[in-house]
C-alpha positions as CSV (number, residue, x, y, z in Angstrom):
1,M,211.2,78.4,58.8
2,I,212.1,80.5,61.8
3,A,209.5,83.1,60.7
4,A,206.9,80.4,60.4
5,L,207.8,79.1,63.9
6,I,207.5,82.6,65.4
7,R,204.1,83.0,63.7
8,W,202.8,79.6,64.9
9,S,204.0,80.3,68.5
10,A,202.3,83.7,68.6
11,R,199.0,82.2,67.4
12,N,199.0,79.1,69.6
13,V,199.6,80.6,73.0
14,F,197.8,77.9,74.9
15,L,200.0,75.1,73.4
16,V,203.1,77.1,74.1
17,G,202.0,77.8,77.6
18,L,201.2,74.1,78.2
19,A,204.6,73.1,76.9
20,T,206.2,75.7,79.1
21,I,204.5,74.3,82.2
22,F,205.8,70.8,81.4
23,V,209.3,72.1,80.8
24,T,209.2,74.0,84.1
25,L,208.1,70.9,86.1
26,A,210.8,68.8,84.3
27,G,213.4,71.5,85.1
28,I,212.4,71.6,88.8
29,Y,212.7,67.8,88.9
30,A,216.1,67.9,87.2
31,V,217.3,70.6,89.7
32,S,216.5,68.2,92.6
33,R,218.2,65.3,90.9
34,V,221.4,66.8,89.5
35,P,224.3,65.8,91.7
36,L,225.9,68.5,93.8
37,D,229.6,68.9,94.3
38,A,232.1,71.7,95.0
39,I,234.2,71.3,91.9
40,P,234.2,68.9,89.0
41,D,235.9,65.5,89.5
42,L,239.4,66.1,88.2
43,S,240.7,62.7,89.1
44,D,242.1,60.3,86.4
45,V,240.7,56.9,85.8
46,Q,243.1,54.7,87.9
47,V,243.4,51.2,89.2
48,I,245.6,50.5,92.3
49,V,247.4,47.2,92.7
50,F,248.2,46.8,96.4
51,T,250.5,44.1,97.7
52,E,251.7,43.2,101.2
53,Y,255.1,41.6,101.8
54,P,255.3,41.7,105.6
55,G,258.6,42.5,107.2
56,Q,260.5,43.2,104.0
57,A,262.7,46.3,103.4
58,P,261.6,48.8,100.7
59,Q,264.5,47.7,98.4
60,V,263.4,44.1,98.6
61,V,259.8,45.0,98.0
62,E,260.9,47.1,95.0
63,D,263.0,44.4,93.4
64,Q,260.7,41.4,94.1
65,V,257.2,42.9,94.0
66,T,256.9,46.5,92.6
67,Y,259.2,46.1,89.6
68,P,257.6,42.9,88.3
69,L,254.1,44.3,88.7
70,T,255.0,47.7,87.2
71,T,256.6,46.2,84.1
72,A,253.6,43.9,83.7
73,M,251.1,46.8,83.9
74,L,252.9,48.8,81.1
75,T,251.2,46.7,78.4
76,V,247.7,47.1,79.8
77,P,245.4,48.5,77.0
78,K,244.7,52.3,77.3
79,S,247.1,52.7,80.2
80,R,248.8,56.1,80.1
81,V,251.0,56.1,83.2
82,V,252.2,53.4,85.6
83,R,253.7,54.5,88.9
84,G,255.2,52.2,91.6
85,F,255.8,53.0,95.3
86,S,257.7,50.7,97.6
87,M,257.5,51.0,101.3
88,F,258.3,48.9,104.3
89,G,256.3,45.7,103.8
90,V,253.9,47.1,101.2
91,S,253.9,47.9,97.4
92,F,251.6,50.3,95.5
93,V,251.3,50.2,91.7
94,Y,249.1,52.9,90.2
95,V,247.8,52.4,86.6
96,I,246.5,55.6,85.2
97,F,244.2,55.2,82.1
98,E,243.3,57.4,79.2
99,D,240.4,59.8,79.5
100,G,237.0,58.3,78.8
101,T,238.1,54.8,79.9
102,D,235.4,53.0,81.8
103,I,236.6,52.3,85.3
104,Y,235.3,48.8,85.5
105,W,236.7,47.9,82.1
106,A,240.0,49.1,83.3
107,R,239.8,47.1,86.5
108,S,239.0,43.9,84.6
109,R,242.0,44.5,82.2
110,V,244.3,45.0,85.2
111,L,243.0,41.8,86.8
112,E,243.8,39.9,83.6
113,Y,247.4,41.1,83.5
114,L,247.7,40.6,87.3
115,S,246.9,36.9,87.1
116,S,250.0,36.3,84.9
117,A,252.2,38.8,86.8
118,A,251.4,37.2,90.2
119,R,253.3,34.0,89.1
120,R,256.6,36.0,89.1
121,L,256.2,37.1,92.8
122,P,257.6,35.4,95.8
123,A,255.7,32.5,97.3
124,G,252.8,33.6,99.6
125,V,252.7,37.2,98.2
126,T,249.3,37.9,96.7
127,P,248.5,41.2,95.0
128,S,245.0,42.7,95.0
129,I,243.4,45.6,93.3
130,G,242.3,48.5,95.5
131,P,238.8,49.9,95.8
132,D,237.0,51.6,92.9
133,A,237.9,55.0,94.4
134,T,240.7,57.6,94.4
135,G,242.3,59.7,97.1
136,V,239.9,62.5,96.0
137,G,237.1,60.3,97.3
138,W,238.0,60.8,100.9
139,V,234.7,62.7,101.5
140,Y,234.0,61.9,105.2
141,Q,236.4,61.2,108.0
142,Y,235.6,60.6,111.7
143,V,237.0,59.7,115.0
144,V,235.7,57.1,117.5
145,R,235.9,58.4,121.1
146,G,235.1,56.8,124.4
147,A,236.2,58.1,127.8
148,Q,236.3,54.7,129.5
149,K,237.7,52.7,126.5
150,S,241.3,52.0,125.5
151,L,242.6,52.6,122.0
152,A,242.6,48.9,121.4
153,E,238.9,48.6,122.4
154,L,237.9,51.6,120.3
155,R,239.8,50.1,117.3
156,T,238.0,46.8,117.8
157,I,234.6,48.7,117.7
158,Q,235.7,50.6,114.6
159,D,236.9,47.4,112.7
160,W,234.1,45.1,113.6
161,S,231.0,47.3,114.1
162,I,231.2,50.7,112.5
163,R,233.3,49.8,109.5
164,F,231.0,47.0,108.3
165,G,227.9,49.1,109.0
166,L,229.2,52.0,106.9
167,A,230.4,49.8,104.1
168,K,226.8,49.1,103.1
169,A,226.0,52.8,102.6
170,E,225.1,53.6,99.0
171,G,228.0,55.2,97.1
172,V,230.7,54.0,99.6
173,A,233.6,52.1,98.0
174,E,235.6,51.4,101.2
175,V,235.8,52.3,104.9
176,A,239.4,52.5,106.0
177,S,240.6,52.4,109.6
178,V,243.6,54.2,111.0
179,G,245.0,54.8,114.5
180,G,244.6,52.8,117.8
181,F,245.9,49.3,118.3
182,V,244.9,46.1,116.6
183,K,244.9,43.2,119.0
184,Q,247.0,40.1,118.1
185,Y,248.2,37.0,119.9
186,S,252.0,37.1,120.3
187,V,254.0,34.0,120.9
188,V,257.5,34.8,122.2
189,V,259.6,31.7,122.1
190,D,262.5,30.8,124.3
191,P,265.3,29.7,121.9
192,R,267.2,27.9,124.6
193,R,264.3,25.7,125.5
194,L,263.6,25.0,121.9
195,Q,267.2,23.9,121.4
196,A,267.2,21.8,124.5
197,L,264.0,19.9,123.4
198,G,265.1,19.7,119.8
199,I,262.1,21.6,118.5
200,P,262.6,23.7,115.3
201,L,260.9,27.1,115.1
202,S,258.9,26.0,112.1
203,K,257.3,23.4,114.3
204,I,255.9,26.1,116.5
205,R,254.3,27.8,113.5
206,D,252.9,24.6,112.1
207,V,251.3,23.4,115.4
208,I,249.6,26.8,116.0
209,R,248.2,26.8,112.4
210,D,247.0,23.2,112.7
211,S,245.4,23.8,116.1
212,N,243.4,26.8,115.0
213,M,240.6,25.1,113.0
214,D,237.3,23.3,113.2
215,V,237.0,19.9,111.5
216,G,233.9,18.2,110.2
217,G,232.8,14.7,111.2
218,R,229.7,14.1,109.0
219,S,226.6,13.3,111.0
220,V,225.0,10.8,113.4
221,E,221.4,9.8,113.9
222,I,220.2,9.5,117.5
223,S,216.5,8.9,118.4
224,E,215.2,9.9,115.0
225,T,217.2,13.1,115.1
226,E,220.3,13.9,113.0
227,Y,223.2,15.7,114.6
228,A,226.2,17.2,112.8
229,I,229.6,16.2,114.2
230,R,232.5,18.6,114.2
231,G,235.6,19.1,116.2
232,R,235.8,22.6,117.6
233,G,239.4,23.9,117.6
234,Y,239.3,27.6,117.0
235,I,241.6,29.5,119.4
236,K,239.5,31.9,121.6
237,N,241.8,33.0,124.3
238,L,245.4,32.9,125.6
239,S,244.8,29.6,127.5
240,D,243.8,27.8,124.3
241,L,247.2,28.8,122.8
242,E,249.1,27.9,125.9
243,Q,247.6,24.4,126.0
244,I,248.7,23.5,122.4
245,V,250.9,20.3,122.4
246,V,254.1,21.0,120.6
247,K,255.7,17.7,121.1
248,S,255.2,14.5,123.0
249,D,258.3,13.0,124.6
250,K,257.7,9.4,126.0
251,G,254.1,10.2,126.7
252,V,254.9,13.5,128.3
253,P,253.4,16.5,126.3
254,V,255.4,19.6,125.8
255,L,252.9,22.5,125.7
256,L,253.4,25.8,124.0
257,K,253.6,27.6,127.3
258,D,256.6,25.4,128.2
259,V,258.7,26.8,125.4
260,A,257.2,30.3,124.8
261,R,255.4,33.2,126.4
262,V,251.9,33.8,125.0
263,E,250.4,37.3,125.4
264,L,248.1,39.8,123.8
265,T,250.0,42.6,122.0
266,P,249.3,45.3,119.5
267,D,250.0,44.7,115.8
268,E,252.8,46.7,114.1
269,R,251.5,50.2,113.4
270,R,252.1,52.1,110.2
271,G,249.6,54.9,110.8
272,I,248.5,56.9,113.8
273,T,245.9,59.7,114.3
274,E,245.6,62.5,116.8
275,M,242.9,65.0,117.7
276,N,243.3,68.6,119.0
277,G,246.6,67.9,120.6
278,E,244.9,65.8,123.3
279,G,246.3,62.5,122.3
280,E,245.9,59.6,119.9
281,V,242.4,58.6,118.6
282,V,240.9,55.9,116.5
283,S,239.7,57.1,113.1
284,G,237.8,56.0,110.0
285,I,237.9,57.3,106.5
286,T,234.9,56.9,104.1
287,L,235.8,56.6,100.5
288,Q,233.3,57.6,97.8
289,R,233.0,55.2,94.9
290,F,234.3,56.5,91.6
291,G,231.7,58.6,89.7
292,E,229.2,58.7,92.6
293,N,227.5,61.8,93.9
294,A,229.6,63.1,96.8
295,L,226.7,64.9,98.6
296,S,224.3,61.9,98.5
297,T,227.1,59.5,99.6
298,I,227.9,61.7,102.6
299,Q,224.2,61.8,103.5
300,H,223.9,58.0,103.2
301,V,227.0,57.7,105.5
302,K,225.4,60.1,108.1
303,D,222.2,58.1,108.0
304,R,224.1,54.8,108.6
305,L,226.0,56.4,111.5
306,A,222.7,57.5,113.0
307,E,221.5,53.9,112.8
308,I,224.8,52.5,114.2
309,A,225.0,54.9,117.1
310,P,222.4,53.3,119.4
311,S,224.2,49.9,119.2
312,L,227.6,51.3,120.3
313,P,228.8,50.6,123.9
314,E,227.8,53.2,126.4
315,G,230.1,56.3,126.3
316,V,231.3,55.6,122.8
317,S,230.6,58.4,120.2
318,I,231.5,59.2,116.6
319,E,232.6,62.7,115.7
320,A,233.2,64.0,112.2
321,V,236.6,65.6,111.5
322,Y,236.2,66.2,107.8
323,D,232.8,66.6,106.1
324,R,233.0,67.7,102.4
325,S,229.2,68.4,102.3
326,D,229.9,71.7,104.3
327,L,232.1,72.9,101.4
328,I,229.7,71.8,98.8
329,Y,226.8,73.6,100.4
330,R,228.9,76.8,100.8
331,A,230.2,76.8,97.3
332,I,226.9,76.1,95.6
333,G,225.1,78.5,98.0
334,T,227.4,81.3,97.1
335,L,227.0,80.7,93.4
336,E,223.2,80.3,93.7
337,R,223.0,83.7,95.5
338,T,225.1,85.3,92.8
339,L,222.7,83.8,90.1
340,I,219.7,85.1,92.0
341,E,221.2,88.6,92.4
342,E,222.3,88.6,88.7
343,S,218.7,87.6,87.6
344,A,217.2,90.3,89.9
345,I,219.5,92.9,88.4
346,V,218.6,91.9,84.9
347,A,214.9,92.1,85.7
348,L,215.4,95.6,87.3
349,V,217.4,96.8,84.3
350,C,214.6,95.6,81.9
351,I,212.0,97.5,83.9
352,I,214.0,100.7,84.1
353,F,214.9,100.9,80.4
354,L,211.5,99.7,79.1
355,L,209.4,101.6,81.7
356,H,206.7,98.9,81.1
357,V,206.5,96.3,83.8
358,R,204.4,93.8,81.9
359,S,206.9,94.0,78.9
360,A,209.7,93.3,81.3
361,F,208.0,90.1,82.4
362,V,208.7,88.6,79.0
363,A,212.5,88.8,79.7
364,I,212.0,87.9,83.4
365,I,210.1,84.7,82.6
366,T,212.4,83.6,79.8
367,L,215.6,83.8,82.0
368,P,214.7,81.1,84.7
369,L,213.1,78.9,82.0
370,G,216.3,78.9,80.1
371,V,218.2,78.0,83.2
372,L,215.8,75.1,83.9
373,I,216.2,73.8,80.3
374,A,220.0,73.8,80.9
375,Y,219.4,71.8,84.1
376,I,217.3,69.2,82.2
377,L,220.2,68.7,79.8
378,M,222.7,68.5,82.7
379,W,220.6,65.8,84.3
380,L,220.2,63.8,81.1
381,L,224.0,63.9,80.5
382,G,224.9,63.1,84.1
383,L,226.7,66.4,84.8
384,S,227.0,67.6,88.3
385,S,226.1,71.0,89.7
386,N,229.3,72.6,90.8
387,I,231.1,76.0,90.7
388,M,232.2,75.5,87.1
389,S,228.9,74.3,85.7
390,L,226.9,77.0,87.6
391,G,229.6,79.5,86.5
392,G,228.7,78.7,82.9
393,I,225.1,79.6,83.6
394,A,226.2,82.8,85.4
395,I,228.3,83.8,82.4
396,A,225.3,83.2,80.0
397,V,222.6,85.0,82.0
398,G,223.4,88.5,80.6
399,A,223.3,87.2,77.0
400,M,220.2,85.0,77.5
401,V,217.9,88.0,77.9
402,D,219.3,90.0,75.0
403,A,217.0,88.4,72.4
404,A,213.9,89.0,74.5
405,I,214.9,92.7,75.2
406,V,215.6,93.4,71.5
407,M,212.3,91.8,70.4
408,I,210.4,93.8,73.0
409,E,212.1,97.1,72.0
410,N,211.3,96.4,68.4
411,A,207.7,95.6,69.3
412,H,207.5,98.9,71.2
413,K,208.8,100.8,68.1
414,R,206.4,99.0,65.8
415,L,203.4,99.8,68.1
416,E,204.5,103.4,68.2
417,R,204.4,103.7,64.4
418,A,201.6,101.3,63.6
419,P,198.2,102.5,62.2
420,P,195.5,102.7,64.9
421,D,193.3,100.2,63.0
422,K,196.0,97.5,62.6
423,P,195.5,94.5,64.9
424,R,198.0,94.5,67.8
425,S,198.9,90.8,67.4
426,E,199.8,91.3,63.8
427,V,202.1,94.2,64.7
428,L,203.8,92.1,67.4
429,I,204.2,89.1,65.0
430,E,205.8,91.3,62.4
431,A,208.1,92.8,64.9
432,A,209.2,89.4,66.1
433,I,209.7,88.1,62.6
434,E,211.8,91.2,61.7
435,V,214.5,90.6,64.3
436,G,213.8,86.9,65.3
437,P,216.0,85.1,62.8
438,A,219.0,87.4,63.3
439,L,218.7,87.1,67.1
440,F,218.4,83.3,66.8
441,F,221.6,83.0,64.8
442,S,223.5,85.5,66.9
443,L,222.8,83.4,69.9
444,L,223.9,80.3,68.1
445,I,227.2,82.0,67.1
446,I,227.9,82.5,70.8
447,V,227.2,78.8,71.3
448,V,229.6,77.9,68.6
449,S,232.3,80.2,70.1
450,F,232.6,77.8,73.0
451,L,233.1,74.6,70.9
452,P,236.9,74.7,71.1
453,I,236.7,74.1,74.9
454,F,235.3,70.7,74.2
455,T,238.6,69.7,72.5
456,L,240.5,70.1,75.8
457,E,241.8,66.9,77.4
458,A,242.9,65.5,80.7
459,Q,242.5,67.7,83.8
460,E,241.9,70.9,81.9
461,G,239.1,69.2,79.9
462,R,237.5,67.9,83.1
463,L,237.7,71.3,84.7
464,F,236.4,73.5,81.9
465,K,234.0,71.2,80.0
466,P,231.2,71.5,82.6
467,L,231.4,75.3,82.1
468,A,231.3,75.0,78.3
469,Y,228.4,72.5,78.5
470,T,226.2,74.7,80.7
471,K,227.0,77.9,78.8
472,T,226.1,76.1,75.6
473,F,222.9,74.6,77.0
474,A,221.8,78.0,78.4
475,M,222.5,79.9,75.2
476,A,220.9,77.2,73.0
477,A,217.9,77.3,75.3
478,A,217.8,81.1,75.0
479,A,218.0,80.9,71.2
480,F,215.1,78.3,71.2
481,L,213.0,80.4,73.6
482,S,213.5,83.6,71.6
483,V,211.6,82.2,68.6
484,V,209.1,80.0,70.5
485,L,208.2,81.4,73.9
486,V,209.1,85.1,73.6
487,P,206.6,85.7,70.7
488,A,203.8,84.0,72.7
489,L,204.6,86.0,75.8
490,M,204.7,89.3,73.8
491,T,201.1,88.8,72.7
492,I,200.1,88.3,76.4
493,F,202.1,91.0,78.2
494,I,202.8,93.8,75.6
495,R,199.5,95.7,75.8
496,G,198.2,99.0,77.2
497,R,200.0,102.3,76.9
498,I,203.6,102.0,75.6
499,M,206.0,104.8,76.5
500,P,208.1,105.9,73.5
501,E,211.9,105.5,74.0
502,H,212.6,109.2,73.7
503,K,210.3,109.9,76.6
504,N,212.3,107.7,79.0
505,P,214.5,110.1,81.1
506,L,217.3,107.5,81.4
507,N,217.4,106.8,77.7
508,R,217.4,110.5,76.9
509,F,220.4,111.0,79.3
510,L,222.4,108.1,77.9
511,T,221.6,109.2,74.3
512,W,222.8,112.8,75.2
513,I,226.2,111.3,76.4
514,Y,226.6,108.8,73.6
515,R,225.7,110.9,70.6
516,P,228.6,113.4,70.7
517,V,231.1,110.6,71.4
518,I,230.0,108.6,68.4
519,Q,230.0,111.7,66.2
520,L,233.6,112.5,67.2
521,A,234.6,108.8,66.6
522,L,233.1,108.9,63.1
523,K,234.6,112.3,62.3
524,F,238.1,111.3,63.3
525,K,238.2,107.7,62.1
526,G,241.9,107.4,61.8
527,L,242.6,108.8,65.2
528,T,240.0,106.6,66.8
529,I,241.6,103.5,65.3
530,L,245.1,104.7,66.3
531,I,244.0,105.2,69.9
532,A,242.5,101.7,70.0
533,L,245.7,100.1,68.6
534,T,247.8,102.1,71.1
535,V,245.7,100.9,74.0
536,L,246.0,97.3,72.7
537,G,249.8,97.6,72.4
538,V,250.1,99.1,75.9
539,S,248.0,96.4,77.4
540,L,250.4,93.7,76.2
541,W,253.1,94.6,78.7
542,P,250.9,94.2,81.9
543,A,249.3,91.1,80.3
544,S,252.8,89.5,80.0
545,K,253.5,90.2,83.7
546,L,250.3,88.5,85.0
547,G,250.9,85.2,86.7
548,T,249.2,82.0,85.5
549,E,247.4,79.3,87.4
550,F,245.6,76.2,86.3
551,M,242.6,76.9,88.4
552,P,241.8,79.6,91.0
553,T,242.3,78.8,94.6
554,L,239.2,77.4,96.2
555,N,238.8,78.4,99.8
556,E,237.6,75.1,101.1
557,G,237.1,76.5,104.7
558,T,239.5,73.8,105.8
559,L,243.3,74.0,105.7
560,F,245.6,71.0,105.0
561,Y,249.0,71.0,106.7
562,M,251.4,68.5,105.2
563,P,254.8,68.5,107.0
564,V,257.5,66.0,106.0
565,T,260.2,64.7,108.3
566,L,263.4,62.8,107.5
567,P,262.9,59.0,106.7
568,G,263.2,56.5,109.6
569,I,261.2,58.4,112.2
570,S,259.7,56.0,114.7
571,V,255.9,55.7,115.2
572,T,256.4,56.8,118.8
573,K,258.3,60.0,117.8
574,A,255.8,60.6,115.0
575,A,253.0,60.5,117.5
576,E,254.8,62.9,119.8
577,L,255.6,65.3,117.0
578,L,252.0,65.1,115.7
579,Q,250.5,65.9,119.1
580,T,252.8,68.9,119.6
581,Q,251.9,70.3,116.2
582,D,248.2,69.8,116.7
583,K,248.3,71.5,120.1
584,I,250.0,74.5,118.6
585,I,247.5,74.7,115.8
586,K,244.6,74.4,118.1
587,S,245.8,77.3,120.2
588,F,244.9,79.7,117.3
589,P,241.4,81.3,118.0
590,E,240.3,80.8,114.3
591,V,240.7,77.0,114.6
592,A,237.6,74.9,115.4
593,S,239.3,71.5,115.4
594,V,242.5,69.7,114.4
595,W,242.9,66.1,113.2
596,G,246.3,64.8,112.3
597,K,247.5,61.6,110.7
598,A,251.0,60.3,110.4
599,G,251.7,57.3,108.2
600,R,249.0,55.6,106.2
601,A,245.5,54.3,106.7
602,E,244.6,50.7,105.9
603,T,243.6,51.5,102.3
604,A,245.3,51.2,98.9
605,T,244.5,54.9,98.2
606,D,246.9,56.0,101.0
607,P,250.6,55.4,100.2
608,A,251.8,57.8,102.9
609,P,255.0,56.8,104.8
610,T,255.4,57.3,108.5
611,E,257.4,60.5,108.0
612,M,254.5,62.1,106.1
613,V,251.9,64.0,108.2
614,E,248.5,65.1,107.0
615,T,246.6,67.5,109.3
616,V,243.0,68.6,108.6
617,I,242.4,72.0,110.2
618,N,238.7,73.0,110.4
619,L,238.3,76.7,110.7
620,K,235.5,78.6,112.5
621,P,233.2,81.0,110.5
622,E,235.1,84.1,109.4
623,D,232.9,86.4,111.6
624,Q,234.6,84.7,114.6
625,W,238.1,85.5,113.4
626,R,240.3,88.2,114.7
627,P,239.8,91.6,113.0
628,G,241.8,91.9,109.8
629,M,242.7,88.2,109.7
630,T,242.8,86.4,106.3
631,V,243.5,82.8,105.3
632,D,247.0,83.8,104.0
633,K,247.8,85.7,107.2
634,L,246.6,82.7,109.3
635,V,248.7,80.3,107.3
636,S,251.8,82.6,107.7
637,E,251.3,82.8,111.5
638,M,250.9,79.0,111.8
639,D,253.9,78.3,109.6
640,K,256.1,80.6,111.9
641,S,254.8,78.7,115.0
642,L,255.5,75.3,113.5
643,Q,259.2,75.5,112.7
644,F,260.8,72.3,113.9
645,P,264.3,71.0,113.0
646,G,264.2,68.5,110.2
647,V,260.6,69.2,109.4
648,S,259.6,70.8,106.0
649,N,256.2,72.5,106.0
650,A,253.7,72.5,103.2
651,W,250.3,74.2,103.2
652,T,247.3,73.5,100.9
653,M,243.7,72.5,101.1
654,P,242.3,68.9,101.2
655,I,240.8,68.5,97.8
656,K,243.6,70.4,96.1
657,A,246.2,68.3,97.8
658,R,244.4,65.0,96.8
659,I,244.2,66.2,93.2
660,D,247.9,67.2,93.1
661,M,249.0,63.9,94.5
662,L,246.7,61.9,92.3
663,S,247.7,63.6,89.0
664,T,251.5,63.9,89.6
665,G,252.4,61.6,92.4
666,I,253.9,64.6,94.2
667,R,252.6,65.9,97.5
668,T,252.9,69.6,96.6
669,P,251.6,71.7,93.6
670,V,255.1,72.2,92.2
671,G,257.7,69.5,92.1
672,V,260.8,68.2,90.2
673,K,261.2,64.6,89.3
674,V,264.7,63.3,88.8
675,F,265.2,60.2,86.6
676,G,268.3,58.0,86.4
677,K,269.8,54.5,86.9
678,D,271.9,55.1,90.1
679,L,269.8,55.6,93.2
680,A,272.6,57.2,95.1
681,E,273.3,59.7,92.3
682,I,269.6,60.5,92.0
683,D,269.6,61.2,95.8
684,K,272.6,63.5,95.4
685,V,271.2,65.5,92.5
686,A,267.8,65.8,94.4
687,R,269.6,67.4,97.4
688,Q,271.4,69.9,95.1
689,I,268.0,70.8,93.4
690,E,266.5,71.3,96.9
691,A,269.2,73.8,97.8
692,V,268.7,75.7,94.6
693,I,264.9,75.8,94.8
694,R,265.0,77.1,98.4
695,K,266.5,80.3,97.0
696,V,263.8,80.8,94.3
697,P,261.6,83.9,95.2
698,G,258.2,82.8,96.5
699,T,259.3,79.4,97.7
700,S,258.0,78.8,101.3
701,S,259.6,75.4,101.6
702,A,261.5,72.8,99.5
703,Y,262.2,69.2,100.4
704,A,264.0,66.4,98.6
705,E,262.7,62.9,99.4
706,R,265.5,60.9,100.8
707,A,266.3,57.4,99.6
């Protein structure tokens, strides 16, 4: 069958060429359509249940909200892990599902169980599910700046103009605000006056609620025109609040301003942001929808920002503080350059060893076409182009041209020995048929060798499967092309004077070196095998000393500084500490900008307490760094400069940090979880573990979360 296919391809060059053109055009289209990302999406399928219980202590939130919800979610179908976090006034419940679960099926199941669990919660407490996004989806973050605007005014612009404008961008799940001040009306009652007038506090709450509404009055017809009647009662300013009648005593109204002070104040803050050590700023976080293309989502956000910018008040601007597209372009660009260099080297080697440029074109044309076929299959299966998937192609490049080179060399040998009167096409077909089936199956064996990777599950599966897919696609494409395209190209390019192998100076030199070595190996077979076994045995010792890592460190070009302070730090002190830290970091010449966040943003994907700081450090290009400076040295210098009492430092990178927190619920790559029934005893054991871990070699910092 394979021999017949080779014969048909060599005799139908036009049809094979036409099919090649169509495949090339389809491959180019697929390359432009395949999503781009830095690394594969390693996040689990998760649904977040977010519940607000204003003013309540964490223990109350845990007992009355988090625990009932967590136990209810344990029975959700396909749920793998359920985690609950209780903080001041808010509860987070994370439901992690099995691999392969559809995110929207999971959300619908959680909603079903949530409807019954909500009945067990305190009155007025309503849980809701978070956006269809994860913490890894924080793809674009920005600050809103205005020289003549207060933080309250900038926050209003962010909440009511920018946020809604960006929410419509394709691929965006949510736009979260953080920092600044949210305006609210504050009614500060005078308890003595309330007591003197016999007005209960609940009366104040009820009259304010009842006075802040419009009412309908049906319609009235006047002069053949119909008018809708309504009572306008929405509160628009402080005066409207002050004029509310609380009580009427013998015809004399008691107004709200008579028993309380009404003023505009900021709402309670659970999150603040700071920029470059210059002071607080208002920020926004754009969350990518689960499964969307990160690069296109970021581009849609930028397009929307460009549309919004002219409508902003004069002097107000939007400045990016974290843009993942920079990392994506750098990572993909580096790998694409490597692929191009690798392909050029393969082509050069073919020319040097064959000493026949036209013959080398057979291998040179086959290589990019095999890569394009791999891209077509990636596009059809919805795989993204990232460092792992492109790495699979890079690994396959060398083996992809093997079949073409062997076929060409065999054709050269056949032409050397063929009778002068024998048709050249017949010689080439016989040469291809002679080695074609063996080459085809040898490439398929390489494909089969990667099948065990497809059995990997969870994060390791999501990380390595793209590499296995693309390596399989590329090798399968090479096997197919070796029996379809290569025979047709051979009939086109292998013509003219063919130099025998023994006349190639490089081949003669390599043969001169290789021949005595192989003769010695065959003469002393036992010694050769013994030496090989000895080398294998000796290599086991250094292999056992090598460290292990789930995935290599990806230099994202951005550092992520995550210090943690003791619980109970006030927002004011957190802002002071954050500004001091950012000012120190910005003083390093390698730093382009610093954006810090203490506490949490207004999104269910951010369960950070006030004592947790997240600082994004954007670095300048490495050619602008001090001589001899590396990322590790820079982190070490910064860590020494940022030693504060009661602050435990942790250094990582944004994507890695989000993946670690999402997969384990721990903020650092390595952590210890302590389980038990007594919270005080757990806290005691955790502190003892902290003291022990601090002494472990290689530990830069250790911190036990306080109860």
